[in-house]
C-alpha positions in Angstrom: 0.0 0.0 0.0 1.6 3.2 -1.2 1.2 6.2 1.1 0.3 9.6 -0.2 2.6 12.6 0.6 0.9 16.0 0.8 1.3 19.4 2.3 -1.2 20.8 4.8 -0.6 24.3 6.1 3.0 24.2 5.1 3.7 20.9 6.8 4.6 17.7 4.9 2.4 14.8 5.9 1.5 11.3 4.7 -1.8 9.5 4.5 -3.1 6.1 3.5 -4.9 5.7 0.2 -8.5 6.7 0.7 -7.9 8.5 3.9 -9.5 11.9 4.2 -7.7 15.2 4.4 -9.6 15.8 7.7 -8.2 12.6 9.3 -4.7 13.2 8.2 -4.8 16.8 9.4 -6.2 15.9 12.8 -3.7 13.0 13.3 -1.0 15.6 12.8 -2.3 18.1 15.2 -4.2 20.4 12.8 -7.7 20.6 14.1 -10.2 21.5 11.4 -13.6 22.7 12.7 -16.5 20.3 12.3 -19.9 19.6 13.6 -21.2 16.5 11.7 -18.0 14.5 11.9 -17.4 12.1 14.8 -14.7 9.5 15.0 -16.2 6.0 14.6 -19.1 7.1 12.3 -19.1 7.5 8.6 -18.7 11.0 7.2 -21.5 12.7 5.3 -20.2 16.3 4.8 -23.4 17.8 6.1 -22.1 20.8 8.1 -19.7 22.3 5.5 -17.5 23.7 8.4 -14.5 21.5 7.4 -14.2 23.0 3.9 -10.5 23.6 2.9 -8.6 25.2 0.1 -6.8 22.8 -2.2 -4.3 24.2 -4.7 -5.5 23.8 -8.3 -9.2 23.6 -7.2 -11.6 26.4 -8.0 -13.9 25.6 -5.2 -13.7 24.8 -1.5 -13.7 21.0 -0.7 -15.1 19.2 2.4 -12.0 17.8 4.0 -13.9 14.9 5.6 -15.1 13.7 2.2 -12.0 14.4 0.1 -9.3 11.6 0.0 -5.7 12.6 0.0 -3.7 12.6 -3.2 0.0 12.6 -3.9 1.4 16.1 -4.0 -1.8 17.8 -2.8 -1.3 21.3 -1.2 -4.0 22.1 1.3 -4.8 25.2 3.4 -7.1 24.8 6.3 -7.2 28.2 8.1 -7.0 31.1 5.7 -8.9 34.4 6.2 -11.4 33.4 3.6 -12.1 30.0 5.3 -12.5 31.8 8.7 -15.0 34.1 7.2 -16.9 31.2 5.6 -17.0 29.3 8.9 -18.2 32.2 10.9 -21.1 32.8 8.5 -22.0 29.1 8.6 -22.2 29.2 12.4 -24.3 32.4 12.3 -26.7 30.7 9.9 -27.0 27.7 12.2 -27.7 30.0 15.1 -30.3 31.9 13.1 -32.1 28.8 11.7 -33.5 27.5 14.9 -33.9 28.8 18.5 -30.5 28.5 20.2 -30.9 30.3 23.6 -27.8 29.2 25.5 -28.9 30.7 28.8 -31.8 28.2 29.2 -30.2 25.2 27.5 -29.3 22.0 29.3 -26.0 21.9 27.3 -24.9 25.4 28.1 -21.1 25.2 28.7 -20.9 21.8 27.1 -22.1 22.5 23.6 -19.9 22.1 20.5 -21.9 24.8 18.6 -21.4 27.2 21.5 -17.7 26.4 21.7 -17.2 26.8 17.9 -19.0 30.2 17.9 -16.7 31.4 20.7 -13.6 30.2 18.9 -14.6 32.0 15.7 -15.5 35.2 17.4 -19.2 35.1 16.7 -20.5 37.7 19.1 -23.6 38.6 17.1 -25.5 37.2 14.1 -25.7 39.3 10.9 -28.7 37.5 9.3 -32.3 37.6 10.3 -33.4 35.1 12.9 -36.1 32.8 11.7 -37.7 32.0 15.1 -39.4 28.8 13.8 -42.1 27.1 15.9 -40.2 23.9 16.9 -41.8 21.3 19.1 -40.2 19.4 22.0 -40.7 15.6 22.1 -40.8 14.4 25.8 -42.7 11.2 25.1 -39.7 9.0 25.9 -39.5 8.0 29.5 -35.7 8.7 29.8 -34.8 11.2 27.1 -36.1 14.3 25.3 -35.8 15.8 21.8 -35.8 19.6 21.4 -35.9 20.5 17.8 -35.1 24.1 18.7 -31.5 23.0 19.3 -31.0 20.6 16.4 -28.5 21.5 13.7 -29.3 18.4 11.5 -25.8 17.0 11.8 -27.2 13.5 11.6 -24.9 12.1 14.2 -27.8 10.5 16.0 -29.0 8.9 12.8 -25.6 7.4 12.1 -24.8 6.1 15.6 -28.3 4.5 15.8 -27.8 2.8 12.4 -24.1 2.0 12.4 -23.3 1.3 16.1 -26.6 0.3 17.8 -28.1 -1.2 14.6 -31.6 0.0 15.4 -32.0 2.8 12.8 -34.7 4.5 14.9 -33.7 7.9 13.6 -33.8 9.5 10.2 -34.1 13.0 8.6 -37.6 13.8 7.4 -39.2 16.5 5.3 -37.2 19.1 3.2 -35.5 22.5 3.5 -36.4 24.6 6.5 -38.9 22.0 7.5 -36.4 19.2 7.9 -36.5 17.4 11.2 -34.9 14.4 12.9 -37.7 11.9 13.1 -38.3 8.7 15.0 -39.8 5.6 13.2 -41.1 7.5 10.2 -42.5 10.3 12.2 -44.0 8.7 15.3 -43.4 10.1 18.8 -40.1 8.9 20.2 -41.8 7.2 23.2 -44.0 5.2 20.8 -41.1 4.0 18.7 -40.9 0.2 18.3 -37.3 0.3 17.1 -35.7 2.4 19.8 -33.7 0.3 22.3 -33.3 3.2 24.8 -29.6 2.8 24.7 -28.9 6.6 24.9 -26.1 6.6 22.3 -27.9 9.3 20.2 -28.0 11.5 23.3 -24.3 11.1 24.0 -23.2 12.0 20.4 -25.5 15.0 20.0 -23.3 18.1 19.7 -25.9 20.5 21.2 -28.8 20.2 23.6 -31.2 18.8 21.0 -31.1 15.3 22.6 -30.9 15.3 26.4 -31.5 13.1 29.4 -34.6 14.0 31.4 -33.8 15.5 34.8 -30.9 17.6 33.5 -31.2 21.2 34.4 -29.7 24.3 32.6 -26.0 23.7 32.1 -26.0 20.2 33.6 -25.9 18.0 30.5 -22.5 16.5 29.9 -21.9 14.2 27.0 -19.6 11.1 27.2 -18.5 9.8 23.8 -15.8 7.4 25.1 -18.2 4.5 24.6 -18.1 5.0 20.8 -14.3 4.5 20.5 -14.6 1.4 22.8 -17.4 -0.2 20.8 -15.8 0.5 17.4 -12.4 -0.7 18.5 -13.8 -3.8 20.0 -15.6 -4.7 16.8 -12.6 -4.0 14.6 -10.4 -6.3 16.8 -13.1 -8.9 17.2 -12.8 -8.8 20.9 -16.4 -10.0 21.4 -16.1 -13.1 19.2 -15.5 -16.3 21.0 
């Protein structure tokens, strides 16, 4: 297997055939912003925050979906990219109703952290203020569509790790929502195993454990690495 040699932000790096720019960069200490990516799950390129500049390309490319090539020259943090990412975060904040002061994930929210790191102190686009429902039908967990950014992490972890495929993305455009069992209430779902994996991978306060108050929801994603590694190494096969 012939490795690929490329340059990322002036540093020479190597990657395996088929490996993404995103993974090579992160493995070498260059942390490209992302919201939909999560190690152990397949990439979908939904958030567009990991876009990078590649020499010779006329458009920005999603680093999580772009495999490395020999001789590739990549830039991950130019002024143009910073401006792009800042606007994306502003659009995410304006699309739903993200009120950090009353959110269970306040202080432990990836969207909040990213906005802070990018210097988003106000939003330059008009807030939509949609009427989003909150599903509290499940006995242990809740779903607040006001906080959802449609990253699809919950969909993928339920499908690829738990194997239940309770979640999916329904409807179109601004009406798109995470749905349970083709649109039934979460508590009425026949496929949900109540494992809580979706809650733990959610980057915001959209999926939460009941009983958590403002700022009390802390996510633990260590289980994902454990499960994926155990499956790859066949540690559960006797």
